VMD Tcl script that builds the backbone (N, CA, C; Angstrom):
set m [mol new atoms 219]
animate dup $m
set s [atomselect $m all]
$s set {name element resname resid chain x y z} {
  {N N MET 1 A 236.296 -16.811 -61.519}
  {CA C MET 1 A 236.140 -17.178 -62.679}
  {C C MET 1 A 237.574 -17.064 -63.502}
  {N N ARG 2 A 237.783 -17.895 -64.432}
  {CA C ARG 2 A 239.232 -17.933 -65.055}
  {C C ARG 2 A 238.962 -18.552 -66.658}
  {N N GLU 3 A 239.253 -17.709 -67.508}
  {CA C GLU 3 A 239.253 -18.116 -68.812}
  {C C GLU 3 A 240.517 -19.058 -69.171}
  {N N VAL 4 A 240.165 -20.244 -69.770}
  {CA C VAL 4 A 241.443 -20.919 -69.990}
  {C C VAL 4 A 241.538 -20.928 -71.625}
  {N N THR 5 A 242.526 -20.880 -72.120}
  {CA C THR 5 A 242.802 -21.193 -73.566}
  {C C THR 5 A 242.913 -22.381 -74.111}
  {N N GLY 6 A 242.680 -22.486 -75.143}
  {CA C GLY 6 A 242.597 -23.979 -76.054}
  {C C GLY 6 A 243.889 -24.603 -75.694}
  {N N ALA 7 A 244.889 -23.872 -75.760}
  {CA C ALA 7 A 246.510 -24.682 -75.494}
  {C C ALA 7 A 246.624 -24.851 -74.071}
  {N N ALA 8 A 246.013 -24.437 -73.208}
  {CA C ALA 8 A 245.983 -24.648 -71.788}
  {C C ALA 8 A 245.296 -25.912 -71.233}
  {N N SER 9 A 244.234 -26.319 -72.171}
  {CA C SER 9 A 243.206 -27.347 -71.921}
  {C C SER 9 A 244.156 -28.696 -72.015}
  {N N THR 10 A 244.134 -29.395 -70.829}
  {CA C THR 10 A 244.641 -30.621 -70.860}
  {C C THR 10 A 243.933 -31.941 -70.681}
  {N N ARG 11 A 242.707 -31.898 -70.376}
  {CA C ARG 11 A 241.886 -32.738 -70.343}
  {C C ARG 11 A 240.578 -32.568 -70.640}
  {N N ILE 12 A 239.734 -33.517 -70.906}
  {CA C ILE 12 A 238.195 -33.398 -71.362}
  {C C ILE 12 A 237.300 -33.344 -70.150}
  {N N TYR 13 A 236.443 -32.176 -70.172}
  {CA C TYR 13 A 235.662 -31.864 -68.933}
  {C C TYR 13 A 234.299 -32.077 -69.639}
  {N N ARG 14 A 233.414 -32.091 -68.649}
  {CA C ARG 14 A 232.039 -32.096 -68.727}
  {C C ARG 14 A 231.204 -30.719 -68.375}
  {N N CYS 15 A 230.527 -30.040 -69.382}
  {CA C CYS 15 A 229.920 -28.949 -69.015}
  {C C CYS 15 A 228.698 -28.987 -68.393}
  {N N PRO 16 A 228.603 -28.385 -67.079}
  {CA C PRO 16 A 227.266 -28.437 -66.285}
  {C C PRO 16 A 226.188 -27.791 -67.126}
  {N N GLY 17 A 226.670 -26.815 -68.136}
  {CA C GLY 17 A 225.463 -26.198 -68.663}
  {C C GLY 17 A 224.659 -26.870 -69.766}
  {N N CYS 18 A 225.440 -27.514 -70.459}
  {CA C CYS 18 A 224.810 -28.285 -71.646}
  {C C CYS 18 A 224.853 -29.819 -71.509}
  {N N ASP 19 A 225.861 -30.211 -70.543}
  {CA C ASP 19 A 226.154 -31.640 -70.474}
  {C C ASP 19 A 226.889 -32.328 -71.430}
  {N N GLN 20 A 227.459 -31.615 -72.371}
  {CA C GLN 20 A 228.381 -31.942 -73.421}
  {C C GLN 20 A 229.763 -31.948 -72.794}
  {N N GLU 21 A 230.741 -32.709 -73.677}
  {CA C GLU 21 A 232.014 -32.860 -73.344}
  {C C GLU 21 A 232.802 -31.539 -73.985}
  {N N ILE 22 A 233.785 -30.894 -73.122}
  {CA C ILE 22 A 234.747 -29.758 -73.503}
  {C C ILE 22 A 235.895 -30.339 -74.032}
  {N N ARG 23 A 236.070 -30.550 -75.428}
  {CA C ARG 23 A 237.005 -31.532 -75.820}
  {C C ARG 23 A 238.532 -30.770 -75.560}
  {N N LEU 24 A 239.506 -31.308 -75.907}
  {CA C LEU 24 A 240.883 -30.981 -75.518}
  {C C LEU 24 A 241.227 -29.593 -76.672}
  {N N GLY 25 A 241.858 -28.778 -76.021}
  {CA C GLY 25 A 242.143 -27.499 -77.091}
  {C C GLY 25 A 240.829 -26.508 -77.144}
  {N N THR 26 A 239.833 -26.816 -76.605}
  {CA C THR 26 A 238.575 -25.848 -76.572}
  {C C THR 26 A 238.772 -24.745 -75.560}
  {N N PRO 27 A 238.791 -23.424 -75.980}
  {CA C PRO 27 A 238.956 -22.587 -74.987}
  {C C PRO 27 A 237.449 -22.507 -74.087}
  {N N HIS 28 A 237.651 -22.484 -72.768}
  {CA C HIS 28 A 236.124 -22.470 -71.781}
  {C C HIS 28 A 236.598 -21.634 -70.466}
  {N N VAL 29 A 235.706 -21.386 -69.620}
  {CA C VAL 29 A 235.929 -21.054 -68.616}
  {C C VAL 29 A 236.034 -21.813 -67.149}
  {N N VAL 30 A 236.887 -21.380 -66.277}
  {CA C VAL 30 A 236.598 -22.406 -65.136}
  {C C VAL 30 A 236.114 -21.416 -63.846}
  {N N VAL 31 A 235.171 -21.954 -63.283}
  {CA C VAL 31 A 234.559 -21.206 -62.105}
  {C C VAL 31 A 234.543 -21.924 -60.891}
  {N N TRP 32 A 234.414 -21.281 -59.621}
  {CA C TRP 32 A 234.490 -21.833 -58.433}
  {C C TRP 32 A 233.730 -20.936 -57.578}
  {N N PRO 33 A 233.079 -21.264 -56.439}
  {CA C PRO 33 A 232.373 -20.559 -55.282}
  {C C PRO 33 A 233.143 -19.256 -55.051}
  {N N ALA 34 A 232.380 -18.426 -54.766}
  {CA C ALA 34 A 233.234 -17.073 -54.255}
  {C C ALA 34 A 233.841 -17.318 -53.032}
  {N N TYR 35 A 233.132 -18.137 -52.035}
  {CA C TYR 35 A 233.971 -18.312 -50.799}
  {C C TYR 35 A 235.260 -18.824 -50.889}
  {N N ASP 36 A 235.578 -19.485 -51.868}
  {CA C ASP 36 A 236.793 -20.295 -52.067}
  {C C ASP 36 A 237.909 -19.302 -52.629}
  {N N GLU 37 A 238.257 -18.424 -51.753}
  {CA C GLU 37 A 239.351 -17.245 -52.304}
  {C C GLU 37 A 240.516 -17.699 -52.695}
  {N N GLU 38 A 240.946 -18.798 -52.264}
  {CA C GLU 38 A 242.434 -19.202 -52.790}
  {C C GLU 38 A 242.282 -20.197 -53.930}
  {N N ALA 39 A 241.029 -20.464 -54.542}
  {CA C ALA 39 A 240.763 -21.558 -55.359}
  {C C ALA 39 A 241.514 -22.743 -55.302}
  {N N GLY 40 A 241.774 -23.281 -53.947}
  {CA C GLY 40 A 242.325 -24.339 -53.594}
  {C C GLY 40 A 241.534 -25.606 -53.698}
  {N N GLY 41 A 239.927 -25.397 -53.612}
  {CA C GLY 41 A 238.949 -26.181 -53.615}
  {C C GLY 41 A 238.955 -27.093 -55.019}
  {N N VAL 42 A 239.933 -27.861 -55.743}
  {CA C VAL 42 A 239.769 -28.402 -56.825}
  {C C VAL 42 A 238.517 -29.129 -57.124}
  {N N ASP 43 A 237.852 -29.662 -56.259}
  {CA C ASP 43 A 236.745 -30.569 -56.173}
  {C C ASP 43 A 235.516 -29.281 -56.581}
  {N N GLU 44 A 235.709 -28.270 -56.059}
  {CA C GLU 44 A 234.652 -27.002 -56.240}
  {C C GLU 44 A 234.546 -26.432 -57.607}
  {N N ARG 45 A 235.636 -26.578 -58.296}
  {CA C ARG 45 A 235.710 -25.941 -59.647}
  {C C ARG 45 A 234.828 -26.635 -60.742}
  {N N ARG 46 A 234.488 -25.928 -61.648}
  {CA C ARG 46 A 233.679 -26.320 -62.791}
  {C C ARG 46 A 234.050 -25.631 -63.938}
  {N N HIS 47 A 234.279 -26.500 -65.017}
  {CA C HIS 47 A 234.544 -26.030 -66.440}
  {C C HIS 47 A 233.216 -25.778 -67.341}
  {N N TRP 48 A 233.307 -24.852 -67.782}
  {CA C TRP 48 A 232.029 -24.465 -68.607}
  {C C TRP 48 A 232.507 -24.167 -70.057}
  {N N HIS 49 A 231.628 -24.401 -70.960}
  {CA C HIS 49 A 231.941 -23.857 -72.394}
  {C C HIS 49 A 231.692 -22.368 -72.256}
  {N N SER 50 A 232.153 -21.443 -72.823}
  {CA C SER 50 A 232.188 -19.964 -72.418}
  {C C SER 50 A 230.638 -19.648 -73.010}
  {N N ALA 51 A 230.152 -20.218 -74.088}
  {CA C ALA 51 A 228.803 -19.514 -74.304}
  {C C ALA 51 A 227.660 -20.304 -73.396}
  {N N CYS 52 A 227.902 -21.373 -72.759}
  {CA C CYS 52 A 227.244 -21.827 -71.799}
  {C C CYS 52 A 226.861 -21.010 -70.551}
  {N N TRP 53 A 228.366 -20.510 -70.287}
  {CA C TRP 53 A 228.422 -19.736 -68.989}
  {C C TRP 53 A 227.718 -18.550 -69.153}
  {N N ALA 54 A 228.135 -17.808 -70.351}
  {CA C ALA 54 A 227.271 -16.648 -70.495}
  {C C ALA 54 A 225.673 -16.744 -70.711}
  {N N ALA 55 A 225.157 -17.922 -70.947}
  {CA C ALA 55 A 223.554 -17.990 -71.249}
  {C C ALA 55 A 223.262 -18.725 -69.875}
  {N N ARG 56 A 224.003 -18.835 -68.887}
  {CA C ARG 56 A 223.617 -19.553 -67.557}
  {C C ARG 56 A 222.335 -19.314 -67.057}
  {N N GLU 57 A 222.069 -17.994 -67.024}
  {CA C GLU 57 A 220.816 -17.216 -66.397}
  {C C GLU 57 A 219.633 -17.703 -67.223}
  {N N ARG 58 A 219.732 -17.928 -68.452}
  {CA C ARG 58 A 218.333 -18.170 -69.161}
  {C C ARG 58 A 218.229 -19.880 -69.469}
  {N N ARG 59 A 219.480 -20.356 -69.321}
  {CA C ARG 59 A 219.292 -21.882 -69.656}
  {C C ARG 59 A 219.251 -22.777 -68.383}
  {N N GLY 60 A 219.917 -22.349 -67.468}
  {CA C GLY 60 A 220.040 -23.236 -66.019}
  {C C GLY 60 A 221.106 -24.104 -66.370}
  {N N VAL 61 A 221.282 -24.995 -65.213}
  {CA C VAL 61 A 222.357 -26.055 -65.213}
  {C C VAL 61 A 221.434 -27.426 -65.537}
  {N N LYS 62 A 221.862 -27.970 -66.320}
  {CA C LYS 62 A 221.378 -29.643 -66.638}
  {C C LYS 62 A 222.112 -30.813 -65.798}
  {N N VAL 63 A 223.230 -30.559 -65.260}
  {CA C VAL 63 A 223.776 -31.550 -64.422}
  {C C VAL 63 A 223.011 -31.077 -63.128}
  {N N HIS 64 A 222.267 -31.990 -62.371}
  {CA C HIS 64 A 221.898 -31.776 -61.050}
  {C C HIS 64 A 222.657 -32.359 -60.042}
  {N N ARG 65 A 223.148 -31.532 -58.994}
  {CA C ARG 65 A 223.921 -32.111 -58.133}
  {C C ARG 65 A 223.019 -32.078 -56.575}
  {N N SER 66 A 223.592 -32.523 -55.503}
  {CA C SER 66 A 222.758 -32.630 -54.430}
  {C C SER 66 A 222.446 -31.296 -53.682}
  {N N LYS 67 A 221.510 -30.956 -53.017}
  {CA C LYS 67 A 221.125 -29.903 -52.500}
  {C C LYS 67 A 222.066 -29.073 -51.779}
  {N N ASN 68 A 223.325 -29.882 -51.276}
  {CA C ASN 68 A 224.309 -29.085 -50.471}
  {C C ASN 68 A 225.330 -28.635 -51.383}
  {N N ALA 69 A 225.272 -29.157 -52.826}
  {CA C ALA 69 A 226.359 -28.642 -53.607}
  {C C ALA 69 A 226.399 -27.095 -53.754}
  {N N PRO 70 A 227.506 -26.528 -54.108}
  {CA C PRO 70 A 227.378 -24.937 -54.239}
  {C C PRO 70 A 226.673 -24.727 -55.687}
  {N N ARG 71 A 226.139 -23.511 -55.963}
  {CA C ARG 71 A 225.672 -22.989 -56.939}
  {C C ARG 71 A 226.390 -22.003 -57.832}
  {N N TYR 72 A 226.797 -22.153 -58.771}
  {CA C TYR 72 A 227.718 -21.128 -59.518}
  {C C TYR 72 A 226.708 -20.189 -60.204}
  {N N GLY 73 A 227.332 -18.865 -60.125}
  {CA C GLY 73 A 226.766 -17.779 -60.786}
  {C C GLY 73 A 226.634 -16.569 -59.821}
}
mol reanalyze $m
mol bondsrecalc $m
mol representation Tube
mol addrep $m
């Protein structure tokens, strides 16, 4: 996991926790599977609102991926 400042945010992403956009300039977190030690798997990274990431245990994921997709958390 890595925290991204609002200034470092250069794209609009969709949060898998709430299915809403993470707008430019919004601080958020980037997470990737633990097995991807080098964080080189760009396709494996997910951008979450900080509050959604903190509440992921009780809210769950709203974006449904295939059964083989990695689960974050």
